[in-house]
C-alpha positions in Angstrom: -8.2 -147.3 -150.3 -9.8 -147.1 -153.7 -8.5 -148.2 -156.7 -7.9 -146.2 -159.4 -9.7 -146.0 -162.7 -12.9 -146.5 -160.9 -16.2 -145.2 -162.0 -16.2 -142.2 -160.3 -12.9 -140.9 -160.8 -14.3 -140.8 -164.6 -17.0 -138.7 -163.8 -14.8 -136.4 -161.7 -12.7 -136.1 -165.1 -15.1 -135.4 -167.1 -16.9 -132.9 -164.9 -13.3 -131.0 -164.7 -12.9 -130.9 -168.5 -16.3 -129.5 -169.0 -15.4 -126.6 -166.6 -12.5 -125.6 -168.5 -14.3 -125.9 -171.8 -17.1 -123.7 -170.4 -14.2 -121.3 -168.9 -12.4 -121.2 -172.4 -16.0 -120.5 -174.3 -16.5 -117.6 -171.8 -13.2 -116.0 -172.5 -13.7 -116.4 -176.1 -16.8 -114.3 -175.8 -15.4 -111.6 -173.7 -12.4 -111.2 -176.1 -15.2 -111.3 -179.2 -17.2 -108.8 -177.3 -13.9 -106.5 -176.2 -12.4 -107.1 -179.9 -16.4 -105.6 -181.4 -16.2 -103.0 -179.0 -12.7 -101.8 -179.6 -13.9 -102.2 -183.3 -16.6 -100.0 -182.7 -14.7 -97.7 -180.8 -12.3 -97.3 -183.8 -14.9 -96.8 -186.1 -16.9 -94.2 -184.4 -13.4 -92.4 -183.6 -12.6 -92.4 -187.4 -15.9 -91.6 -188.1 -15.8 -88.4 -186.0 -12.4 -87.9 -187.5 -13.6 -87.8 -190.8 -16.4 -85.9 -189.6 -14.1 -83.1 -187.9 -11.9 -83.1 -191.2 -14.8 -82.4 -193.6 -16.2 -79.7 -191.2 -12.7 -77.9 -191.3 -12.9 -78.2 -194.9 -16.6 -76.5 -194.7 -15.0 -73.5 -192.7 -12.0 -72.9 -194.8 -14.4 -73.0 -197.7 -16.7 -70.9 -196.0 -14.2 -68.6 -195.5 -13.2 -68.9 -199.4 -16.8 -67.8 -199.8 -16.3 -64.5 -198.2 -13.1 -64.0 -200.0 -15.2 -64.1 -203.1 -18.2 -62.1 -201.6 -14.8 -59.1 -201.1 -13.6 -59.5 -204.3 -17.4 -59.2 -205.8 -17.9 -56.1 -204.3 -14.1 -54.6 -205.1 -15.2 -55.2 -209.0 -18.8 -53.5 -208.4 -17.3 -50.5 -206.7 -14.8 -50.4 -209.8 -17.9 -49.3 -212.1 -18.6 -45.4 -212.5 -21.1 -44.0 -210.4 -23.5 -44.1 -213.3 -23.3 -47.7 -214.1 -23.4 -48.3 -210.1 -26.8 -46.7 -209.9 -28.4 -48.2 -212.9 -27.2 -51.7 -211.1 -29.6 -50.6 -207.9 -26.6 -48.8 -206.0 -25.0 -49.9 -202.7 -27.4 -49.1 -200.4 -30.4 -51.8 -200.3 -29.9 -54.0 -203.3 -30.3 -57.3 -202.6 -29.9 -58.2 -206.5 -26.4 -57.5 -205.8 -26.0 -58.4 -202.2 -27.8 -61.1 -201.2 -27.0 -64.7 -201.5 -24.3 -64.9 -204.3 -24.0 -68.5 -205.5 -19.9 -68.8 -205.2 -20.1 -72.6 -205.4 -22.8 -74.8 -207.0 -23.4 -78.2 -206.1 -25.4 -80.2 -208.3 -27.4 -81.9 -205.4 -28.2 -78.4 -204.1 -27.4 -78.6 -200.2 -23.7 -77.9 -200.4 -24.0 -74.7 -202.6 -21.9 -72.3 -201.3 -23.4 -68.7 -201.2 -22.3 -65.3 -199.5 -24.6 -62.6 -198.5 -23.8 -58.4 -197.6 -25.8 -57.4 -194.6 -25.8 -54.2 -193.0 -28.3 -52.7 -190.4 -31.0 -50.7 -191.2 -31.5 -47.4 -189.3 -34.3 -45.0 -189.0 -34.1 -41.0 -189.4 -33.7 -40.9 -185.3 -30.7 -43.6 -185.3 -32.9 -46.5 -183.9 -32.3 -50.0 -185.6 -35.1 -50.9 -188.4 -33.7 -54.6 -189.2 -31.4 -55.2 -191.5 -30.5 -54.8 -195.4 -28.4 -56.5 -198.0 -26.2 -53.6 -198.9 -23.1 -51.5 -197.8 -22.7 -48.5 -195.5 -21.3 -45.3 -196.5 -18.9 -44.4 -194.3 -19.4 -41.1 -194.7 -23.1 -41.1 -192.8 -20.5 -41.3 -189.7 -18.4 -39.2 -187.7 -14.8 -39.8 -188.8 -12.8 -39.5 -185.6 -9.2 -38.9 -186.8 -10.3 -35.7 -188.8 -11.9 -34.3 -185.4 -8.1 -32.4 -184.5 -8.7 -30.8 -188.1 -12.0 -29.7 -187.0 -10.6 -28.3 -184.1 -8.2 -25.9 -186.3 -11.7 -24.7 -188.1 -13.5 -23.8 -185.1 -13.3 -23.6 -181.5 -13.8 -27.1 -179.6 -15.2 -28.1 -183.0 -14.4 -31.8 -182.5 -15.7 -31.8 -179.2 -18.9 -30.1 -180.5 -19.2 -32.6 -183.2 -19.0 -36.0 -180.7 -21.6 -34.4 -178.5 -24.3 -34.7 -181.3 -23.7 -38.4 -180.5 -26.3 -39.8 -178.3 -25.8 -40.0 -174.4 -22.3 -38.7 -175.0 -20.9 -36.4 -171.9 -18.4 -33.2 -172.6 -15.7 -35.4 -169.8 -15.9 -38.5 -172.7 -16.1 -36.2 -175.6 -12.6 -34.3 -174.5 -10.7 -37.8 -173.3 -11.6 -38.9 -176.6 -10.2 -35.5 -178.4 -6.8 -35.7 -176.0 -6.3 -39.4 -176.8 -6.0 -38.7 -180.4 -4.9 -34.8 -180.6 -1.1 -34.8 -181.0 -0.2 -32.9 -177.7 0.0 -34.1 -173.9 -2.5 -31.1 -172.4 -5.3 -32.4 -170.8 -8.7 -30.3 -172.0 -11.2 -29.0 -169.8 -12.7 -31.6 -169.3 -10.5 -34.4 -170.5 -7.5 -37.0 -169.5 -3.8 -37.8 -170.7 -0.8 -39.0 -169.1 -1.4 -38.0 -165.9 -4.6 -40.1 -165.4 -3.2 -43.2 -167.8 0.0 -43.9 -165.8 -2.0 -43.7 -162.5 -4.6 -46.9 -163.7 -2.9 -50.4 -162.9 -1.6 -51.5 -165.4 -0.4 -48.1 -166.4 -0.4 -46.9 -170.1 -0.1 -43.8 -172.1 -2.7 -41.4 -173.9 -2.1 -42.5 -178.2 -1.7 -39.2 -178.6 -2.4 -39.7 -182.6 -4.9 -41.6 -185.1 -7.0 -44.8 -184.4 -6.4 -47.5 -185.9 -9.8 -49.1 -184.8 -12.9 -48.2 -183.3 -11.9 -50.8 -180.4 -8.9 -48.5 -179.2 -11.7 -46.3 -177.4 -12.2 -48.8 -174.7 -8.8 -47.5 -173.3 -10.1 -44.3 -173.3 -11.5 -42.8 -169.6 -15.3 -43.0 -169.6 -15.9 -44.8 -172.6 -17.0 -48.7 -171.4 -18.2 -51.3 -173.6 -21.7 -51.0 -173.5 -21.3 -47.3 -174.7 -19.2 -48.5 -177.5 -21.3 -51.3 -178.8 -24.8 -51.6 -177.0 -26.4 -54.8 -176.6 -24.8 -55.9 -179.8 -23.1 -59.0 -178.5 -22.0 -60.7 -181.4 -21.7 -57.7 -183.2 -23.9 -58.7 -186.4 -26.0 -55.2 -186.5 -29.0 -56.4 -185.4 -30.5 -57.5 -181.8 -31.4 -61.1 -181.3 -34.1 -61.8 -179.0 -31.8 -61.9 -176.1 -30.2 -58.9 -177.3 -33.3 -57.4 -177.6 -34.7 -58.5 -174.0 -31.6 -57.4 -172.5 -31.9 -54.1 -174.1 -35.4 -53.7 -172.6 -34.2 -54.5 -169.2 -31.5 -52.1 -169.0 -33.7 -49.4 -170.0 -31.2 -48.5 -173.5 -32.1 -45.9 -175.6 -33.5 -47.3 -179.1 -30.6 -45.2 -180.9 -27.7 -46.7 -178.9 -28.7 -50.7 -179.4 -25.6 -50.7 -181.4 -23.7 -48.4 -179.6 -21.4 -45.6 -180.6 -19.5 -47.8 -182.6 -22.7 -47.6 -185.0 -21.9 -43.7 -185.6 -18.1 -43.9 -185.7 -15.7 -44.5 -188.7 -11.6 -43.9 -189.2 -11.9 -44.4 -193.0 -14.6 -41.8 -194.2 -13.5 -39.9 -197.5 -14.2 -39.0 -201.1 -12.6 -38.8 -204.5 -12.1 -35.6 -205.5 -12.6 -36.6 -209.3 -15.2 -35.5 -211.8 -17.5 -38.0 -213.5 -15.3 -39.1 -216.0 -12.7 -39.6 -213.5 -10.5 -37.1 -214.2 -9.4 -34.5 -211.3 -11.1 -31.5 -210.8 -9.7 -28.2 -211.5 -7.8 -26.9 -208.3 -9.0 -23.1 -208.4 -6.0 -22.2 -206.4 -3.4 -23.3 -208.6 0.0 -21.1 -208.7 0.1 -21.1 -212.8 -2.9 -19.0 -213.6 -2.3 -19.8 -217.7 -3.0 -23.4 -217.0 -5.7 -22.5 -214.9 -7.5 -20.9 -217.9 -6.7 -23.3 -220.1 -8.1 -26.0 -217.9 -11.2 -24.0 -217.5 -11.7 -23.3 -220.8 -11.5 -26.7 -221.7 -15.1 -27.4 -219.5 -16.3 -24.2 -219.3 -17.3 -20.6 -221.7 -14.9 -18.0 -221.7 -17.1 -15.8 -219.6 -16.7 -18.3 -217.0 -12.9 -18.8 -217.2 -12.7 -15.4 -217.7 -14.3 -14.9 -214.2 -12.8 -16.9 -212.2 -9.2 -16.3 -213.1 -10.0 -12.4 -212.8 -11.2 -13.4 -209.1 -8.0 -15.0 -208.5 -5.9 -11.7 -209.8 -7.7 -9.4 -208.3 -9.9 -10.7 -205.3 -13.8 -9.8 -204.6 -14.5 -6.0 -205.4 -16.6 -4.7 -202.2 -17.4 -1.3 -203.7 -20.7 0.0 -204.7 -20.0 1.0 -208.4 -21.8 -0.2 -210.9 -20.9 -3.8 -212.8 -20.2 -3.9 -216.2 -22.3 -7.3 -216.4 -20.6 -10.8 -217.1 -16.9 -11.8 -217.4 -16.5 -10.6 -221.3 -15.4 -9.1 -223.3 -11.7 -8.3 -222.7 -8.4 -10.3 -222.6 -6.5 -11.0 -219.2 -3.0 -10.5 -218.6 -2.1 -13.8 -217.4 1.0 -13.0 -216.7 -0.5 -11.0 -213.4 0.1 -13.3 -210.4 -2.6 -14.2 -208.4 -3.4 -12.2 -205.5 -6.7 -14.1 -204.0 -7.4 -17.7 -203.4 -10.9 -19.1 -203.0 -11.5 -20.8 -199.2 -14.7 -22.6 -201.2 -16.4 -22.9 -204.7 -19.4 -20.7 -203.2 -16.9 -17.7 -203.4 -17.7 -17.3 -206.5 -21.0 -17.0 -206.3 -23.0 -13.1 -206.5 -19.3 -12.0 -206.5 -17.6 -8.9 -208.1 -14.4 -8.3 -209.3 -13.0 -5.1 -211.0 -10.1 -6.1 -213.4 -7.9 -3.8 -216.4 -8.1 -5.7 -219.2 -5.1 -5.7 -221.7 -4.7 -2.4 -223.7 -7.3 -1.0 -221.4 -7.1 2.2 -220.0 -9.6 2.0 -217.8 -11.0 -0.8 -215.0 -14.5 -2.4 -215.7 -16.5 -4.2 -212.8 -17.7 -7.7 -214.0 -20.5 -9.3 -212.3 -20.6 -13.4 -211.4 -22.0 -15.4 -213.9 -23.0 -17.7 -210.8 -26.2 -16.2 -209.5 -28.1 -17.4 -206.8 -31.5 -17.3 -208.7 -29.8 -19.6 -211.3 -27.6 -21.8 -209.1 -29.9 -25.1 -210.4 -28.6 -24.5 -213.9 -25.1 -23.4 -213.3 -24.2 -25.9 -210.3 -24.5 -29.4 -211.8 -21.6 -28.5 -214.4 -19.3 -26.3 -212.0 -19.1 -28.2 -208.9 -18.2 -31.6 -210.0 -15.5 -30.2 -212.2 -13.3 -27.7 -210.1 -12.6 -27.9 -206.6 -10.5 -25.5 -203.7 -9.3 -28.8 -201.9 -5.6 -29.5 -203.5 -5.6 -33.5 -202.8 -6.9 -36.7 -204.7 -9.4 -37.1 -201.1 -11.2 -35.1 -199.4 -11.8 -37.2 -196.0 -14.4 -37.1 -193.1 -17.4 -34.6 -194.6 -20.9 -36.2 -193.3 -23.2 -37.6 -195.7 -26.5 -35.6 -195.0 -28.7 -37.9 -196.9 -27.9 -41.3 -194.9 -26.5 -39.8 -191.6 -29.1 -39.9 -188.8 -30.5 -36.8 -187.2 -28.3 -36.3 -184.2 -25.7 -36.3 -186.8 -26.8 -33.4 -188.9 -27.2 -31.4 -185.3 -23.3 -32.0 -184.9 -22.8 -30.3 -188.4 -21.6 -26.7 -187.5 -24.0 -24.2 -189.0 -26.8 -26.6 -188.5 -30.2 -26.0 -186.4 -32.6 -28.0 -185.6 -35.6 -26.9 -188.2 -32.9 -27.2 -191.0 -32.0 -30.6 -190.0 -36.0 -31.7 -190.1 -36.6 -30.3 -193.1 -33.5 -32.2 -194.6 -34.7 -35.0 -193.3 -38.2 -35.0 -194.8 -36.6 -33.8 -198.1 -34.2 -36.0 -198.9 -33.4 -39.2 -200.7 -31.9 -42.0 -199.2 -30.8 -43.2 -202.5 -29.6 -41.0 -205.8 -31.6 -42.3 -208.6 -29.7 -39.4 -210.7 -33.3 -37.8 -212.0 -32.2 -34.5 -210.6 -28.4 -33.8 -211.4 -28.7 -31.6 -208.2 -29.9 -34.1 -205.5 -26.6 -35.5 -206.7 -24.4 -32.3 -205.0 -24.3 -31.2 -201.5 -25.6 -28.1 -202.4 -29.2 -29.3 -203.1 -30.1 -27.6 -199.9 -29.3 -24.6 -201.2 -31.0 -24.7 -204.7 -34.4 -26.1 -202.7 -34.0 -23.1 -200.4 -33.8 -24.9 -197.4 -30.9 -22.8 -196.3 -29.4 -19.5 -197.6 -26.2 -19.3 -199.2 -24.7 -17.6 -196.0 -25.6 -21.1 -194.1 -24.5 -23.2 -196.9 -21.1 -21.8 -196.8 -20.9 -22.7 -193.0 -22.1 -26.3 -194.1 -20.0 -26.8 -197.4 -16.9 -28.4 -195.6 -18.6 -30.6 -193.6 -21.2 -32.1 -195.8 -21.6 -34.5 -199.0 -24.2 -36.4 -200.2 -22.0 -39.7 -200.4 -18.8 -41.1 -200.2 -16.2 -43.3 -201.7 -15.6 -45.9 -198.7 -18.2 -48.8 -197.9 -18.6 -51.0 -194.7 -19.9 -54.6 -195.3 -20.5 -57.5 -192.8 -19.9 -60.7 -195.2 -21.5 -63.8 -194.2 -20.6 -67.0 -196.3 -22.1 -70.2 -195.8 -23.6 -73.3 -197.1 -26.8 -74.3 -197.7 -27.0 -77.4 -195.5 -26.1 -75.0 -192.6 -22.6 -77.2 -192.1 -20.3 -74.1 -192.0 -20.2 -70.4 -192.0 -17.8 -67.6 -191.9 -18.5 -63.6 -191.1 -15.8 -60.7 -191.6 -16.4 -57.1 -191.5 -14.7 -55.3 -194.3 -14.1 -51.5 -195.4 -13.3 -50.8 -198.9 -11.9 -48.0 -200.3 -12.8 -47.0 -203.9 -11.2 -43.4 -204.3 -8.1 -45.2 -205.8 -8.2 -46.5 -209.4 -9.3 -50.1 -208.3 -11.0 -50.2 -205.0 -8.7 -51.5 -202.2 -9.5 -53.3 -198.6 -8.9 -50.8 -195.8 -9.7 -52.6 -193.0 -10.5 -56.7 -192.4 -12.0 -58.2 -189.7 -12.5 -62.0 -189.0 -16.0 -63.0 -187.2 -16.1 -66.7 -187.6 -15.8 -66.9 -183.7 -18.5 -65.4 -183.1 -22.4 -66.7 -183.2 -23.6 -66.6 -186.7 -26.6 -64.4 -185.8 -28.5 -64.8 -188.8 -31.2 -67.2 -190.2 -30.2 -69.4 -193.4 -33.8 -68.1 -194.9 -32.8 -64.9 -194.2 -29.8 -64.6 -195.8 -31.0 -66.3 -198.5 -31.3 -69.8 -200.1 -31.1 -70.6 -203.8 -33.8 -72.3 -205.8 -32.7 -75.9 -206.0 -31.9 -76.2 -202.4 -35.5 -75.5 -201.1 -37.3 -78.0 -203.1 
């Protein structure tokens, strides 16, 4: 038996104490490491949260960039046509629509800008890159006025739809059945009997469309037909989209689908160059009509127009007495004739009995075919036969595609090709007749009778525009996109459609959209 307190016991106690110290040190190291990792994790999380908050803030700011761009466009479109033309117009104008600085940072990289981008199409409707400008909605087919076209000509709506590439009679009639007010199916169309048999069932709208996407509910309309292969809806085909187009054998004029040819909003102002309502030739009070005409035109013109309202065109063979003078009209005599269009005045004759005259005289129109180039720039901007502030749905023959031209009633291939070869995409104001849809008559591309057929359906520019706005920061941190339709038929342009596209890929290189000088140094 050992005695306590020997040397071996002391050694044993020392070893136990050393082990305890080692364990404590290890535990301390573990705790320090754990705390360090916790602190690091906390720091990373906070840094991530900070970056997320900054990203969210930048995304919100990028939407404000788009908002600012919209207001800039509205202000630009509030100018007169002359000022807009002098500023470069709306079609392709990088000065007014590319890389507009909204927010400027002294360091440059965080500067915020907005660009307005639109697809550039060739005469055949094939994609030819893009441009910085707006789309004139009158260069497209307005679907919501097609039922009205049917009242002017048999199956007129179907005829216009058949002008679109890859369109079939079955789909055209199905679209017409969807937007007309009746429930009777057309020859190749579909009404409730078809749609209620689907799963889930639904009924035809039988009314105007509110968005182009509604057409996806129509029998035969597929996403590819409606939107082509433009998956991110930016108006151009990216590399992957172009490759897909080649693989599927999609025709070039269908790269962006039917949506590229369709609109719901096209319209034009029924005002003169000074912003005043045009004179309604069919108004009931002939005394007021005579006064309004006399304030703008000479007495001969006013005299002839009112005389024609009172008596209608003279169709006999008797000799004319020249122009609309001399003589005084009895303005208490009521109207017996209404103009279908302003061209009814051209080459017309009228038989009239003046006040205090015993015998009628036959007057020849002062608006002769030989002098139309001189009289139209004064006559057409100031008079109308449409009793409305706006004229909806006419097609811009200076910018629409060849297929759209061929769909216009009264148009043939030779005429369409001649118009394309001689038209100006953008009106520069040098020739006043080129600012009127009748330029094709003045330049003898069509005759008077053909122009009468075309006139209810054509113009050379509307007053409703669409733009793809991209708001972005030059460091590429955040961006936003929106599709906006702006109507300038009223005193101040208003937004009639807005679609946020920020959830879709940007689809543009920042260098392409435009970077300011400071940020590129």
